[in-house]
Every structure is written in C-alpha cells, then in structure tokens.
C-alpha positions, 0 to 999 in steps of 0.5 A: 487494507482498511485505508483509503484517503478519499479526502481531496488533497495534494497527492504529495501533501505528506512528501511536503511535510517530509521535505520541511521536517528537520531531524529532532534532537530526540526522536519521540519513542514509537513502535515502528518495526524493528530492523533485523540482521538479514531481515525483510526490507522495510518501507513506509507510506509516511504522510506525517514524515515519521520515517523521514530521517529513518535509514532503515526505511528503504521503500517511499510508498505513494498514494495517488488518484488518477483523476483531480490530482496536481502532478507537478510535485510528483518529481520531488518524489524522486529526489527525496527517495534518491536522497535517502537511498529509497526505492519508490512504490506508487499506488495508483487509485483509478478514481478521483478522491472527491466523494462527489465525483465517484462514478459507477463501476461500469462506467469506470470498466467501459472507460478504461477499455475504451481509452478514455482514461489513457491520458490520465495513465499517460500523464502519470507514466509520462513523469515517472519515466524520468525518475532516476530512482527505481520505481514500482506501480501498484494499480487498483489494489485490493480488487477482491474486496467485497465491502463496496469500498472501491469502485474497481473491486468485486468486478467480474475477474475477467473485466479486472484482468483486462483492465489491469492489463490495459493499464500495464500495457499503456504504462509500460509503453511510456515507462518501460523501466517501471515494475508492476505490483499486483496487490489483493487484499489477501482474502481467499480466492483472490487468484482468480484475479491474477492478471498474468505473469507477463504484467506482474513483477511483485505480488503485494498483500495487505496485513493489519492486526487490530487487537480489539477486533482479534478479541471480538472476532476470534477470541485471541490475539493474532500476530503477523505470520498468523494473519499473513499466511493464508494470503501468502500460501495462495500468492506463492504459487505464482512464483513472484517476489511477495511484499506486504504492501501495507502494514499496520498494528494497533493494540496494548503496549505488549500487543504492539511491541510484539508486532514491532519486534517480529514482523521484519524477522525472516521466517522459513514460512515465507521464502518469497517474502521480500519487504514490509511497507508500513501504513503510517496513518489513520485509517478513514474506514471504520472497522466492524464491532463499532471499533471506529477508525484505527489509527496505525501511525507508529507514534500513536498506535498503542492503546493505553490500558484503562 
C-alpha cells in the first residue's frame, strides 16, 4: 500500500504512546471499521493509540526495519497485546528507516543470500520466540510494487523467492512457533512471487480507498469489495487464509461511512478472507494527480465538503 515510515524513530514509539494512553471519558467520534456479528476479525496498526481501548481490535500490527532499530522494547508488545486479548502481526522491512543509509537492491539481495543479515534475523526472531502472544511475521511486503519505493520490490521473482525462503528458514529455526505472512500489494501478476506453500501460512493484501483518486482515475467511487476482488481472486488459488494486512479509506463523510460499515461484513465473494487490519496513520508517500499524502487515521480521514 501507500505507506511506509522511512522516518528514523524507535520502532515501538507507537506502542509507548499506547501504553501511556488513558481511556477518555468520551471517545471522539471516528470512522473505524464497524464490527459485525460473525464478521471479519478487526486489527490495527495504531501508532496514535486510537485503538488502545477498543475491545473489537484483535490484532496488534507493528512495523520495524531490521537495521538501526532499538529492539529493547519489543517484548513490551507481547505484554501489551496479551493484556488486550490480541494476536500480533509484525511487518519486518529489510532495510533501515534512515534515508541516508539505503543500499541498492543488488546489495540487499546479495547480502541476504550470503548470510550478511543473519544476525539481524536472529536478533528479531530471538526475541519473538519468547512471546506468549500468537505472532505472525510479514516480511518484505508488496514485493511486486514497481514504483521504486522498496529496495526489495520488483526483483526478479526467483531472487525474491530465494530471499523470502532464506528469511523464513533462518527465523523458523529460532522461533518455530511463529507463522509467516506473504503479503503482495495486490497488483496483477503477483503470483509469480509466491515462495511456496511450506513457507506461507497466510496471504496478506493491501486495500486503500481514496475518493479523490477514484474520481480522477476511474470516474466513480470504489468501495471495499471492488478494490479487494482482483487481488483476492489471484491469491485464493493458493488455498491459504487471506488477511487484508493494510486497509485505509479517506473521502467525504458518505464515502467513509460506507467503507466503515461494510469492510467487516462477511461477503460470500471472499470465503478465505479472515481479518482486516486498519492502517491508522498518515501516509508518507504522495499519491498521483497531485493528491498529496493521505491521512488514513480514523479520527481525520473524512474530507470536509467546501
């Protein structure tokens, strides 16, 4: 999706905010996905602690790079999630969040396969192995993206598959209790990056609805099912459970309310879909048509009408 924190910060700064947050007497109105009876599971990436006290949120999503990161607070995520009855999803991005230290794709590929990053893998997985909370790791997401945003994206599929399998092999040897999510963006043809049934427990997809983009790109508002279906139809052939690992929506009040009221409703079109994880933060990447950087946060994703 259109995200990505490339700002150098403590990986669990978001968690620290949430841990210090206290329940408000009257929570501000917002546009979070509305739970449905027997609906999809809800989760959130929650750096602003908007979901801290939400009993409906069952997945705690964290992002971290595997370089230049302080892992000392990572065990706090286990306690935080366990206290709230949540599972954990960790997206590991194989780079540093420092813009000054990014390396070339070839250097990353060669480094992974040569074992240069085995220590990085061991450091993270060595902590996660002690988690009491059920944990899924999502490594090097959106690998079919062609925009140049990620140095692990748009590789020769053979190279990506080898790197993914290397990561899972190293991490699984340390933390055999962890599950693994392979998570393309959902662009057509992403199947060529599928690394194999033995290293994939869950398939993740990204779904973002931005009303001003819809108006310019396709001429009509698009909603959850329309945006999810192409990626889902390609992913479902692998026979794995499917999560929307990153979800966001932004538009006028009617648009946002329709998204919020529909995304968690079980839809017979998507029998393998299990969970939807909201990306509750501002994007750091500008969208096409000079639309700027969308704010997906549930407290600020409604665009006022002028």
